[in-house]
N, C-alpha and C positions, 0 to 999 in steps of 0.2 A: 503493499500499501504504499502512494507516495505521500510525503509529507507538502506538496505542492497542489494544493486546490483553492477554489473558489468559492468562499462557503459564506452566501449573503447575512450578515449579520442583523439584519432588520426582518429575516422570515424563517433564518436557520437553514434554509435550502442549499445542498450541496448541487451548485452548477455545474462545476465540470473540474475534472482532475487532470494533474498535466504530470509526466512521465519525469522522474529525477534524471540526471546526467550518470551516464556509468563512467568507470574509471578510466576506460579506452578514450571515450567521448571528452573527458575533462582533460586526459594528458592531450590530445590533440588539439584542444582550442588554447590551451597555453601554447604549445607550439606555434599555433596560427598567429597568433596575436605576438609572440617573439619574432616570426618571421615578418610579419606585416610592419612592427616595428622598424626594421630596418628600411625599407623601404617608405615608410608614410614618413618617417621624422626626416629622410635624406634627399627624396626625391620630389616633396614637395613644399612648397613656402608658406610661412605664416599667413602671408593673405589668401593662397589657395584654400588652406585648412579652416580659415574664417569663414570664407564664401561657402563652405559646404555647413557649417557649423548654423549660419544662416537660414539654409535652406530648413534644418531641424526647426529652428524656431518658428519660420513659418507655418511650416507644417503643425503644430502646435496649435496656432491661433486658426487654422484651415479646418483641423479636426478636433476644435475643442469642446464640441458637444457628445463626441464618440468617446472621447478620452474620460470625460467628466463622469458621463454614466457607466464605464467601466468602474471608474472608481466609488460611486456609490454603490456598484454592486459588491464591492470587495469587502471595504472597510467601512460603508456606513456613512460616508461623508455626505452631509447635507449639498444637496447641487449645485446651489448657488456656490458656495464653498469651494465647491469641485472646481466649477469653471474657474473662480478666482487663481485656484492653484494652478491650474494650465494656461493662464492667462501669463501668471508669474513666470514660469517658463520659458515663454516667449520672449519676456522683457531679460530674463539672465542669458539666454543663449546669444540673443541679438546685443546684449552690454558686451560681452566677450568677443563676440565677432568683431564689434564697432571698434573694440580698443585693444585688440590683442598686438597688434604690431607697436603700437607706443608702449605696453607694458613690458614686452618681449626684446624691446630694443636693446642694442649694445649699452652697457654702462660703464663710462669711461672714468678711472681713477687718477685723481691727481696724485703724480710721484713726490714723495719727500727728497729724495734725493737720486741722482744717476739719469742716464740718458733713457730716451726712448718711450714707451707708452705703456700703460696697462687699463686693461678694461675686463667687465664681466660679462660675458655670454652666457645668455639663458638658453639652456638646450633639455632635450627631453630624458628622461630616465629609461623608459622601456615599458613594458606592460606593469599596468597597474590593476590589482582587485579591489572591487568596488563593493562593500557589503551593505546593503539598504533596509531600512526599514518600512512598516505597512502605511504610517500614519500621515505621509505625504509621497507618493508611489511616484511622483513625476519630478515634484520641485527637489529632491533629494538626489535622484539622478541628474536632474541639471546642473547644479551646483558642482557635481563631482567631475563629470564626464565633458562636459561645454568646455571648459577652461584646457584641462589636462589631452584633449584630442587636438585644439589649436596649437600647443605644446608643442606635440608630437608623440606623446606618449599613445600608448593602446589601451584597450578598457577591456577588461572582464568583469560583468557585472552579475551579481547574486542576489535576486528581490526578493524580498520578504516570502514565507511559504505561502501566506495568503493573497499575493498580490503579481501573481504568475500573468495574468490575461492582461493589466498594465504595462507588464514588463515585455510582454510579446508584440503589443501596440508600439513600446518604444522603441524597440528592434525594427520592428518594420519601418518606422520614422526614417533610421540611421540607415538603413539598406534603400529605402527611396531616394533618399537624399545621394547618393552614388558611394557610399564610402565604402572603401577597399576589404575583402575578404579578411577576416581577423583582427580589422581594426576597432569593432565595438562587438562583443560577444555577449551575448544573454548565457547564464549557465545556471542551472537549474540542480546544485549540488546540495550534498548534505554537509552537516558539521564536519564531520569526519573528513571528507573529500575535501573541505575548505582548509582545516589545517593542515594536509598535503600540499594545497595550493600555494599555501603561506611560506611553505617551506620550501616549494621548489626553486632553485636557482634563478631562472628564468622570470618570475615575477619579481619585481624590483621593490614594492611599496605596497601597504594597504591602506584604504580607507574604510572607515567604520561608523556607521550611525546607527546608535542601538542602546541596549542597556546595559548599564555597571557591567553583569555578569559577563556579556558577550564581549565588551570591550576589554575588560581584564584578561579573559581567554584569548584574544586575539593579540593583543599586546606581550603576552605571556611567548605565545610562538614566534610573532615577528621579532619579540629582543633574543630569543635564544640563535634565531636565524639571520640575526643583523640587518633586520627590514626599516625602513622609515615607516611611521604610522602617523596619521591622523585620527583623532577618536572624538566624535560628539556623541556625547553620552546625555544622560539625565538632567534635570533641573528641579528645582525648588522656587524660582524666583522669588522674590519680595515684592510686594509693593507697597513702598511706602507714603503714606499721605499723612503730611504735616499741616498743611494749609491749602485752602484754595478758595479762589476768588467766586468759584461756581461749582456747588459740593456736587449737583446733579450732575453736570459734566463731568467730574472725578467720577462718581459712581458709576454712571455708563460707561467710562474707560476701564473700571474694574472689572465690571460683568463680561465685558468683550475678552478682556485680555484672559479671563478664567476661562469662559465656553467655548473662546476657539476652538475648530476642530472637535467639539462635544468634550472639552478638556481635554485633549489627547494632545499636546502639542509640548515638546521638551522644554519649549521657552517660553510659557504659557505664566501670568503671574498665579500662583498655588498659596502665596502667605500674604496676607494682608495685615500690614505692621500701622495702625493708627495712633494718632496722637489723643491723649485724652480729652482736648477740648472739643475737638468732632466727632469722636468715638461715637457715642450715641446716636445722633442723628445718621453719620455714616451707615452702621449696623442696619438702623431702621429701613432705609432706602435699598440699601445692598441686597439685604435678605428679602425685600418686597421683590427687588428686578430679578434675582437669581431665581425664584421660586414661582416667577410669572414665567419663564423659561421651560416649558414642558416638552421631555422629547416625542417625536414625533417622525414621519415617513419620512425618509431622507429625500424622495423622489419628489415631495409636494412642495411647491411653491411656497416660500415662507418661511421653513421649517429652521430653525433656529439650531438647536441641537437632535441629531440623531442617536443610534444607537450606539453602543459601544463595540469596537471591531471585532470580537468575538465573547465567545460565551466563557473563554477561558479569562479574557480580560474582565468580563462583569464580575465573574467569581473573585476574582483579585483584589478587584476594587473594595467590593462586600467585606471582604475577610479584614482589610484594613479599618472600612469604617466601623466594624463591627469590635475590631480590637481597641481602637480608639476610643470608643464610646466605654467600652468594659473599662478601660484605663483612666477613666475621667472627665473626657471632653463632653461637652454641651452640645445636642444638636439645636442650634438657634432658629435653624428654618428647614425646610423639606424634609429629606430623609425617610421618605415614604416607601412604599413597597417596590422593590424591583419587580420589573416583567419582562422577562426574558433577558436579553441583552440593553434593553431601555432603563436605563439610570435617572432616578430622579436628582433632580439638583440639589445639593447640600450643603449649609454652613455650617462650619464646625467654630465653637468658641471655648475657653477655660483649656487648651493644650498646655500643658507644661511638661518641664524636660523631660520628665521620666515616662512621659508619654512615648509610643510607639512612632505616634503620628507627628511629634515634632520633629523628627529626622527623615522620616519616609516621604519620597515623592507621590501625590495621588495623581494618579493617571487617568482623570474622568471629570465630570462636573461636581467635585468635591472643592468648597474652600474651607480655609483657616485664617479665623481673625483674631489677631492679638490688639491690645490695647498698652501702649507705651507714654511714657511720663515725660520725655526727654527725645532729641533729636540723637543724643551719645545712645541711650536704651535702643532706640529705633536701629542704629545703625551695627550695634551689639548682637541684637536679635535675628537682624538680616544676615549678620555674616556667621551664624552660630548653626551651620548645617555643612552635611559634606558635601552638598553641591557648590557651583559655583559659574554658571550659566550665565542667565542675564537677569536685571534688575529695573524697577520703576521706580522712579522718584517724583511726589506731585508736592509742589510747594509753591506758594506765591510769592518768594524770597529766591531771586535769583544766585544770589552770594551762596546761600544755605545749600542751594540744589548741587553747585559746585563741591563744597565740602564734602557734602555725604558722597558725591560722585567719586571723590579722589577716596574715600575710605572704604568702598564698599568692594570687596573682596569676588568678583565677577569679571566675566568678561566684556560684559557687555552694561550699558547704562542707559535707560531711556527717561527722559525729563520731562515730564507733564504730556506725556502720549504715549500710546500704545499702537501696535499694529506698523512700526515705522521702520519695518525691516526694507530694504532695498538691494538691489545688485549690485549696486556699489560698495556695500557696505559689508566688512568682514564679519563673520559668524562663529563664536565659539566660545570657548568657558576654560575654568581652571578647576583644581579639585579633581572632584570624580566626577566633575561632569564633562573630563577629557582635557585634550590638549592640540594644539593646531588649531587655523583657521581656514573655512570657508569662504566663497563670495571676494567678489571686488580683486582689487589687484592682490592683496595678501594672500586671497585664496588661490590664485593661479601661479602665485610662489611657491606653493608648499612641495609640488612634486617637479621640481625642477633641478636639474644640474648647474648651480652658479659657477660655469668653470673661469678660472684666471687665465687668460692669455696677455702676458709678459713680453714686450719685444724689447730687446736691448738697443739696437739701431737697425 
Protein backbone atom coordinates (compact mmCIF):
# COMPACT_ATOMS: atom_id res chain seq x y z
CA UNK A 1 0.00 0.00 0.00
CA UNK A 2 1.45 3.35 -1.07
CA UNK A 3 1.82 6.23 1.39
CA UNK A 4 1.00 8.67 -1.43
CA UNK A 5 -2.73 9.17 -1.76
CA UNK A 6 -5.24 11.97 -2.18
CA UNK A 7 -7.77 11.74 0.66
CA UNK A 8 -10.26 14.60 0.67
CA UNK A 9 -10.20 15.87 4.29
CA UNK A 10 -13.66 17.44 3.93
CA UNK A 11 -15.33 14.14 3.00
CA UNK A 12 -12.86 11.42 4.02
CA UNK A 13 -13.00 9.99 0.50
CA UNK A 14 -9.82 8.41 -0.85
CA UNK A 15 -9.71 9.93 -4.33
CA UNK A 16 -6.63 8.29 -5.76
CA UNK A 17 -3.52 6.38 -4.72
CA UNK A 18 -0.12 6.91 -6.34
CA UNK A 19 2.66 4.28 -6.47
CA UNK A 20 5.90 4.94 -4.63
CA UNK A 21 9.11 5.07 -6.61
CA UNK A 22 11.26 1.93 -6.68
CA UNK A 23 14.88 1.93 -5.52
CA UNK A 24 15.99 1.49 -9.11
CA UNK A 25 13.82 4.40 -10.26
CA UNK A 26 15.23 6.61 -7.49
CA UNK A 27 18.81 5.78 -8.49
CA UNK A 28 17.91 6.54 -12.10
CA UNK A 29 16.33 9.88 -11.12
CA UNK A 30 19.45 10.93 -9.22
CA UNK A 31 21.57 9.92 -12.18
CA UNK A 32 19.42 11.96 -14.56
CA UNK A 33 19.63 14.99 -12.26
CA UNK A 34 23.41 14.66 -12.10
CA UNK A 35 23.76 14.30 -15.85
CA UNK A 36 21.30 17.12 -16.56
CA UNK A 37 23.20 19.45 -14.25
CA UNK A 38 26.33 19.24 -16.36
CA UNK A 39 24.58 20.51 -19.45
CA UNK A 40 21.89 22.66 -17.81
CA UNK A 41 24.40 24.70 -15.84
CA UNK A 42 27.05 24.96 -18.58
CA UNK A 43 25.20 25.28 -21.90
CA UNK A 44 22.40 27.66 -20.88
CA UNK A 45 22.73 31.23 -19.66
CA UNK A 46 21.07 32.76 -16.62
CA UNK A 47 18.80 34.70 -18.98
CA UNK A 48 17.76 31.53 -20.80
CA UNK A 49 17.00 29.68 -17.59
CA UNK A 50 15.10 32.70 -16.25
CA UNK A 51 12.97 32.81 -19.40
CA UNK A 52 11.92 29.22 -18.81
CA UNK A 53 11.02 29.96 -15.20
CA UNK A 54 8.91 32.86 -16.48
CA UNK A 55 6.95 30.32 -18.51
CA UNK A 56 6.26 28.39 -15.32
CA UNK A 57 5.09 31.65 -13.72
CA UNK A 58 2.70 32.26 -16.59
CA UNK A 59 1.32 28.74 -16.39
CA UNK A 60 0.43 29.19 -12.73
CA UNK A 61 -1.71 32.15 -13.74
CA UNK A 62 -3.23 30.38 -16.74
CA UNK A 63 -4.05 27.20 -14.78
CA UNK A 64 -4.93 28.84 -11.45
CA UNK A 65 -8.47 27.44 -11.19
CA UNK A 66 -7.38 23.86 -11.87
CA UNK A 67 -4.36 24.08 -9.57
CA UNK A 68 -6.37 25.62 -6.74
CA UNK A 69 -9.06 22.94 -6.98
CA UNK A 70 -6.42 20.25 -6.52
CA UNK A 71 -5.14 21.88 -3.32
CA UNK A 72 -8.69 22.14 -1.96
CA UNK A 73 -9.20 18.44 -2.62
CA UNK A 74 -5.84 17.36 -1.20
CA UNK A 75 -5.62 19.32 2.04
CA UNK A 76 -8.85 21.24 2.51
CA UNK A 77 -7.63 24.76 1.83
CA UNK A 78 -10.56 27.18 1.23
CA UNK A 79 -10.82 27.91 -2.48
CA UNK A 80 -10.19 31.65 -2.22
CA UNK A 81 -6.98 31.03 -0.27
CA UNK A 82 -5.90 28.31 -2.70
CA UNK A 83 -6.25 30.76 -5.58
CA UNK A 84 -4.20 33.33 -3.66
CA UNK A 85 -1.46 30.73 -3.10
CA UNK A 86 -1.28 29.91 -6.81
CA UNK A 87 -1.21 33.60 -7.74
CA UNK A 88 1.61 34.22 -5.26
CA UNK A 89 3.60 31.45 -6.94
CA UNK A 90 3.28 33.32 -10.22
CA UNK A 91 4.72 36.38 -8.48
CA UNK A 92 7.61 34.38 -6.96
CA UNK A 93 8.67 32.73 -10.19
CA UNK A 94 8.30 36.03 -12.02
CA UNK A 95 10.35 37.89 -9.42
CA UNK A 96 13.29 35.53 -9.82
CA UNK A 97 12.99 35.51 -13.60
CA UNK A 98 13.18 39.31 -13.61
CA UNK A 99 15.99 39.77 -11.09
CA UNK A 100 18.18 36.70 -11.51
CA UNK A 101 20.82 38.29 -13.73
CA UNK A 102 21.35 41.06 -11.19
CA UNK A 103 21.45 38.67 -8.22
CA UNK A 104 23.89 36.30 -9.93
CA UNK A 105 26.17 38.92 -11.45
CA UNK A 106 29.89 38.77 -10.65
CA UNK A 107 30.71 40.61 -7.42
CA UNK A 108 34.08 42.45 -7.55
CA UNK A 109 36.20 42.57 -4.40
CA UNK A 110 38.45 45.55 -3.75
CA UNK A 111 41.95 44.33 -3.00
CA UNK A 112 43.77 45.64 0.07
CA UNK A 113 47.15 44.93 -1.49
CA UNK A 114 48.70 43.57 -4.64
CA UNK A 115 47.91 43.90 -8.31
CA UNK A 116 45.24 42.27 -10.40
CA UNK A 117 41.62 41.64 -9.52
CA UNK A 118 39.30 39.47 -7.47
CA UNK A 119 35.64 38.63 -7.74
CA UNK A 120 32.98 36.26 -6.50
CA UNK A 121 31.23 34.28 -9.21
CA UNK A 122 28.02 32.51 -8.18
CA UNK A 123 27.79 29.09 -9.79
CA UNK A 124 25.55 26.09 -9.29
CA UNK A 125 26.23 23.27 -6.84
CA UNK A 126 24.49 20.36 -8.55
CA UNK A 127 21.40 18.24 -7.86
CA UNK A 128 19.37 19.46 -4.88
CA UNK A 129 16.80 17.48 -2.92
CA UNK A 130 13.67 19.34 -1.81
CA UNK A 131 11.38 17.79 0.82
CA UNK A 132 8.12 19.70 0.85
CA UNK A 133 5.09 19.88 3.19
CA UNK A 134 1.36 19.67 2.51
CA UNK A 135 0.13 23.02 3.83
CA UNK A 136 1.25 25.14 0.83
CA UNK A 137 1.87 22.56 -1.91
CA UNK A 138 2.60 25.11 -4.66
CA UNK A 139 4.17 27.99 -2.75
CA UNK A 140 6.78 25.88 -0.98
CA UNK A 141 7.94 24.40 -4.28
CA UNK A 142 8.05 27.79 -6.00
CA UNK A 143 10.32 29.40 -3.46
CA UNK A 144 12.74 26.45 -3.53
CA UNK A 145 12.77 25.31 -7.16
CA UNK A 146 12.39 28.64 -8.94
CA UNK A 147 15.59 30.37 -7.87
CA UNK A 148 17.68 27.21 -7.78
CA UNK A 149 16.86 26.17 -11.32
CA UNK A 150 17.86 29.63 -12.55
CA UNK A 151 21.15 29.28 -10.66
CA UNK A 152 21.75 26.12 -12.71
CA UNK A 153 21.05 23.51 -10.05
CA UNK A 154 18.77 20.58 -10.84
CA UNK A 155 15.88 19.56 -8.59
CA UNK A 156 14.64 16.31 -7.07
CA UNK A 157 11.33 17.16 -5.43
CA UNK A 158 9.68 14.96 -2.81
CA UNK A 159 6.13 16.19 -2.12
CA UNK A 160 4.10 15.46 0.99
CA UNK A 161 2.39 12.04 0.89
CA UNK A 162 -1.05 13.63 0.74
CA UNK A 163 -0.18 15.99 -2.14
CA UNK A 164 0.83 13.80 -5.09
CA UNK A 165 -1.71 15.32 -7.48
CA UNK A 166 -0.49 18.88 -7.03
CA UNK A 167 3.08 17.57 -7.42
CA UNK A 168 2.03 15.93 -10.68
CA UNK A 169 0.52 19.23 -11.86
CA UNK A 170 3.74 21.10 -11.02
CA UNK A 171 5.80 18.51 -12.88
CA UNK A 172 3.55 18.95 -15.89
CA UNK A 173 4.15 22.70 -15.90
CA UNK A 174 7.92 22.23 -15.86
CA UNK A 175 7.65 19.70 -18.68
CA UNK A 176 5.39 22.00 -20.69
CA UNK A 177 7.81 24.89 -20.15
CA UNK A 178 10.48 22.88 -21.94
CA UNK A 179 12.84 22.03 -19.11
CA UNK A 180 15.27 19.30 -20.18
CA UNK A 181 14.87 15.76 -18.86
CA UNK A 182 16.33 15.49 -15.38
CA UNK A 183 16.29 19.20 -14.57
CA UNK A 184 13.14 18.96 -12.43
CA UNK A 185 11.88 15.58 -11.23
CA UNK A 186 9.15 14.59 -8.80
CA UNK A 187 10.06 11.56 -6.67
CA UNK A 188 7.37 9.80 -4.63
CA UNK A 189 9.91 8.31 -2.26
CA UNK A 190 9.69 6.67 1.16
CA UNK A 191 11.53 8.08 4.18
CA UNK A 192 14.13 5.30 3.90
CA UNK A 193 14.70 6.14 0.25
CA UNK A 194 15.07 9.82 1.10
CA UNK A 195 17.76 8.91 3.64
CA UNK A 196 19.59 7.06 0.87
CA UNK A 197 19.19 10.01 -1.50
CA UNK A 198 20.65 12.45 1.05
CA UNK A 199 23.65 10.17 1.50
CA UNK A 200 24.19 9.79 -2.26
CA UNK A 201 27.30 11.80 -3.26
CA UNK A 202 25.57 13.00 -6.42
CA UNK A 203 23.04 14.95 -4.32
CA UNK A 204 24.76 18.12 -3.17
CA UNK A 205 22.34 19.71 -0.69
CA UNK A 206 18.90 19.41 0.90
CA UNK A 207 16.07 21.81 1.67
CA UNK A 208 13.23 20.75 3.96
CA UNK A 209 10.10 22.49 5.10
CA UNK A 210 8.31 20.48 7.76
CA UNK A 211 8.24 19.41 11.38
CA UNK A 212 11.01 19.58 13.97
CA UNK A 213 11.19 15.78 13.94
CA UNK A 214 11.65 15.63 10.17
CA UNK A 215 14.16 18.48 10.25
CA UNK A 216 16.27 16.81 12.93
CA UNK A 217 16.27 13.50 11.03
CA UNK A 218 17.27 15.13 7.74
CA UNK A 219 19.93 17.34 9.35
CA UNK A 220 21.46 14.31 11.10
CA UNK A 221 21.85 12.35 7.84
CA UNK A 222 23.04 15.42 5.96
CA UNK A 223 25.58 16.20 8.67
CA UNK A 224 27.06 12.71 8.53
CA UNK A 225 27.44 13.17 4.78
CA UNK A 226 28.67 16.78 4.89
CA UNK A 227 25.73 18.19 2.95
CA UNK A 228 24.43 21.72 3.26
CA UNK A 229 20.86 21.97 4.57
CA UNK A 230 18.21 24.68 4.71
CA UNK A 231 15.47 23.95 7.23
CA UNK A 232 12.18 25.80 7.64
CA UNK A 233 10.45 24.12 10.56
CA UNK A 234 7.67 24.92 13.00
CA UNK A 235 6.82 28.17 14.68
CA UNK A 236 4.82 29.51 17.57
CA UNK A 237 4.91 33.14 16.54
CA UNK A 238 4.07 35.78 19.13
CA UNK A 239 1.63 38.59 18.37
CA UNK A 240 2.52 41.39 20.78
CA UNK A 241 -0.13 44.07 21.26
CA UNK A 242 0.90 46.95 23.52
CA UNK A 243 -1.21 49.80 22.16
CA UNK A 244 -3.32 50.58 19.13
CA UNK A 245 -4.80 53.66 17.53
CA UNK A 246 -7.56 51.37 16.25
CA UNK A 247 -8.14 48.28 18.42
CA UNK A 248 -10.72 46.84 16.02
CA UNK A 249 -8.14 46.91 13.25
CA UNK A 250 -5.59 45.16 15.47
CA UNK A 251 -8.14 42.49 16.42
CA UNK A 252 -9.02 41.88 12.79
CA UNK A 253 -5.31 41.47 12.01
CA UNK A 254 -4.91 39.08 14.94
CA UNK A 255 -7.78 36.86 13.83
CA UNK A 256 -6.57 36.84 10.24
CA UNK A 257 -3.05 35.96 11.34
CA UNK A 258 -4.34 33.02 13.41
CA UNK A 259 -6.87 31.56 10.97
CA UNK A 260 -5.03 31.81 7.64
CA UNK A 261 -4.93 28.35 6.03
CA UNK A 262 -7.24 27.14 8.85
CA UNK A 263 -4.44 27.93 11.30
CA UNK A 264 -2.04 25.56 9.56
CA UNK A 265 0.82 27.95 8.76
CA UNK A 266 4.29 27.77 10.28
CA UNK A 267 4.46 31.55 10.55
CA UNK A 268 0.90 32.14 11.73
CA UNK A 269 0.46 34.19 14.89
CA UNK A 270 -0.26 31.64 17.62
CA UNK A 271 0.49 33.31 20.96
CA UNK A 272 -1.22 36.64 21.61
CA UNK A 273 0.65 38.68 24.20
CA UNK A 274 -1.46 41.66 25.23
CA UNK A 275 -0.74 44.63 27.49
CA UNK A 276 -2.83 44.78 30.64
CA UNK A 277 -4.62 48.05 29.80
CA UNK A 278 -6.05 46.74 26.52
CA UNK A 279 -6.29 43.03 27.44
CA UNK A 280 -9.96 42.87 28.44
CA UNK A 281 -11.20 44.79 25.41
CA UNK A 282 -8.97 42.79 23.10
CA UNK A 283 -10.05 39.44 24.52
CA UNK A 284 -13.74 40.31 24.20
CA UNK A 285 -13.43 41.39 20.58
CA UNK A 286 -10.95 38.66 19.66
CA UNK A 287 -13.03 35.79 21.02
CA UNK A 288 -16.14 37.15 19.31
CA UNK A 289 -14.43 37.24 15.92
CA UNK A 290 -12.67 33.90 16.39
CA UNK A 291 -15.86 32.04 17.25
CA UNK A 292 -17.76 33.76 14.44
CA UNK A 293 -15.49 31.91 12.01
CA UNK A 294 -16.85 28.40 11.83
CA UNK A 295 -15.38 25.63 9.63
CA UNK A 296 -17.20 25.07 6.36
CA UNK A 297 -17.07 23.50 2.92
CA UNK A 298 -13.72 24.59 1.41
CA UNK A 299 -15.22 24.63 -2.08
CA UNK A 300 -17.98 27.07 -1.10
CA UNK A 301 -17.62 30.78 -1.76
CA UNK A 302 -16.84 32.81 1.33
CA UNK A 303 -15.61 29.91 3.49
CA UNK A 304 -13.00 31.36 5.84
CA UNK A 305 -11.70 28.12 7.33
CA UNK A 306 -12.03 24.57 6.11
CA UNK A 307 -11.23 21.19 7.62
CA UNK A 308 -7.84 20.33 9.03
CA UNK A 309 -5.67 18.58 6.49
CA UNK A 310 -6.25 15.02 7.71
CA UNK A 311 -7.72 12.90 10.48
CA UNK A 312 -4.22 12.58 11.93
CA UNK A 313 -3.88 16.38 12.13
CA UNK A 314 -7.31 16.71 13.76
CA UNK A 315 -6.58 14.00 16.34
CA UNK A 316 -3.20 15.53 17.16
CA UNK A 317 -4.68 18.98 17.72
CA UNK A 318 -7.50 17.53 19.84
CA UNK A 319 -4.95 15.77 22.03
CA UNK A 320 -3.00 19.01 22.49
CA UNK A 321 -6.16 20.90 23.43
CA UNK A 322 -7.30 18.21 25.86
CA UNK A 323 -3.92 18.14 27.59
CA UNK A 324 -3.79 21.93 27.78
CA UNK A 325 -7.16 22.06 29.55
CA UNK A 326 -6.30 19.14 31.83
CA UNK A 327 -3.17 21.02 32.89
CA UNK A 328 -5.07 24.18 33.81
CA UNK A 329 -5.68 26.23 30.67
CA UNK A 330 -9.09 27.87 30.40
CA UNK A 331 -11.24 27.77 27.27
CA UNK A 332 -12.18 31.44 26.91
CA UNK A 333 -14.24 30.80 23.78
CA UNK A 334 -15.06 28.06 21.31
CA UNK A 335 -13.74 24.60 21.90
CA UNK A 336 -16.97 22.88 20.92
CA UNK A 337 -17.30 19.37 19.58
CA UNK A 338 -15.08 18.44 16.65
CA UNK A 339 -16.88 17.02 13.63
CA UNK A 340 -14.46 14.71 11.83
CA UNK A 341 -11.70 16.98 10.47
CA UNK A 342 -13.65 20.20 11.02
CA UNK A 343 -12.12 21.72 14.16
CA UNK A 344 -13.92 24.49 16.07
CA UNK A 345 -12.08 27.77 16.61
CA UNK A 346 -10.81 27.93 20.18
CA UNK A 347 -9.24 30.58 22.42
CA UNK A 348 -7.20 29.55 25.47
CA UNK A 349 -6.15 31.69 28.43
CA UNK A 350 -4.47 30.96 31.76
CA UNK A 351 -1.61 28.96 30.24
CA UNK A 352 1.27 28.69 32.71
CA UNK A 353 4.89 27.71 32.01
CA UNK A 354 4.32 24.22 33.42
CA UNK A 355 1.59 23.53 30.84
CA UNK A 356 2.63 21.62 27.72
CA UNK A 357 0.73 24.22 25.70
CA UNK A 358 3.20 26.89 26.80
CA UNK A 359 5.91 25.44 24.56
CA UNK A 360 4.00 23.50 21.90
CA UNK A 361 2.95 24.66 18.46
CA UNK A 362 -0.81 24.46 17.83
CA UNK A 363 -1.25 23.70 14.13
CA UNK A 364 -4.87 24.63 13.66
CA UNK A 365 -7.47 27.23 14.72
CA UNK A 366 -6.49 27.40 18.42
CA UNK A 367 -5.15 30.66 19.87
CA UNK A 368 -3.46 31.29 23.21
CA UNK A 369 -3.84 34.71 24.86
CA UNK A 370 -1.52 36.04 27.59
CA UNK A 371 -1.74 39.18 29.74
CA UNK A 372 1.46 41.14 30.42
CA UNK A 373 2.20 44.21 32.53
CA UNK A 374 5.09 45.74 30.61
CA UNK A 375 7.07 45.87 27.40
CA UNK A 376 9.87 43.91 29.07
CA UNK A 377 7.51 41.17 30.19
CA UNK A 378 6.04 40.95 26.68
CA UNK A 379 9.47 40.44 25.12
CA UNK A 380 10.50 37.89 27.75
CA UNK A 381 7.34 35.86 27.18
CA UNK A 382 7.63 36.13 23.41
CA UNK A 383 11.18 34.75 23.49
CA UNK A 384 10.40 32.00 26.01
CA UNK A 385 9.79 29.35 23.36
CA UNK A 386 11.87 26.77 21.53
CA UNK A 387 10.78 28.36 18.26
CA UNK A 388 12.00 31.49 16.50
CA UNK A 389 10.37 31.82 13.10
CA UNK A 390 8.33 35.04 12.86
CA UNK A 391 6.77 37.60 15.19
CA UNK A 392 4.26 40.45 15.10
CA UNK A 393 4.40 43.73 17.03
CA UNK A 394 1.45 46.11 17.26
CA UNK A 395 2.02 49.45 18.93
CA UNK A 396 1.26 53.10 18.26
CA UNK A 397 4.79 54.02 19.41
CA UNK A 398 7.31 53.69 16.52
CA UNK A 399 10.33 53.82 18.83
CA UNK A 400 8.87 51.05 20.99
CA UNK A 401 8.31 48.93 17.89
CA UNK A 402 11.98 49.21 16.96
CA UNK A 403 13.14 48.42 20.51
CA UNK A 404 11.05 45.28 20.58
CA UNK A 405 12.07 44.24 17.08
CA UNK A 406 15.71 44.40 18.15
CA UNK A 407 15.06 42.17 21.17
CA UNK A 408 12.90 39.47 19.60
CA UNK A 409 14.78 36.22 18.99
CA UNK A 410 13.13 35.43 15.67
CA UNK A 411 14.02 35.37 11.99
CA UNK A 412 11.29 37.85 11.04
CA UNK A 413 9.46 40.74 12.71
CA UNK A 414 6.35 42.35 11.23
CA UNK A 415 5.25 45.66 12.74
CA UNK A 416 1.62 46.81 12.70
CA UNK A 417 0.60 44.42 9.96
CA UNK A 418 0.06 40.78 8.99
CA UNK A 419 0.16 38.98 5.66
CA UNK A 420 3.17 41.08 4.67
CA UNK A 421 5.20 38.31 3.03
CA UNK A 422 6.58 39.10 -0.42
CA UNK A 423 8.64 37.42 -3.09
CA UNK A 424 11.42 39.90 -2.38
CA UNK A 425 11.47 39.34 1.40
CA UNK A 426 13.66 36.63 3.00
CA UNK A 427 11.79 33.95 4.96
CA UNK A 428 13.29 31.80 7.73
CA UNK A 429 13.91 31.42 11.42
CA UNK A 430 16.27 30.63 14.27
CA UNK A 431 16.36 28.15 17.16
CA UNK A 432 14.14 25.10 16.54
CA UNK A 433 12.43 26.87 13.66
CA UNK A 434 15.44 25.99 11.52
CA UNK A 435 18.13 27.90 9.67
CA UNK A 436 18.83 29.33 6.27
CA UNK A 437 16.60 31.59 4.21
CA UNK A 438 14.24 31.26 1.28
CA UNK A 439 12.78 34.01 -0.93
CA UNK A 440 14.36 37.21 -2.10
CA UNK A 441 18.04 37.65 -2.90
CA UNK A 442 19.07 35.83 0.27
CA UNK A 443 17.03 32.79 -0.70
CA UNK A 444 18.73 32.62 -4.08
CA UNK A 445 22.13 32.79 -2.35
CA UNK A 446 21.72 29.63 -0.25
CA UNK A 447 22.59 26.92 -2.77
CA UNK A 448 25.33 28.54 -4.83
CA UNK A 449 29.07 28.11 -4.93
CA UNK A 450 30.42 31.57 -4.16
CA UNK A 451 33.58 30.95 -6.10
CA UNK A 452 36.52 33.30 -5.63
CA UNK A 453 38.41 34.12 -8.82
CA UNK A 454 41.66 35.98 -8.03
CA UNK A 455 43.76 37.19 -10.94
CA UNK A 456 47.32 38.33 -10.24
CA UNK A 457 47.94 40.03 -13.58
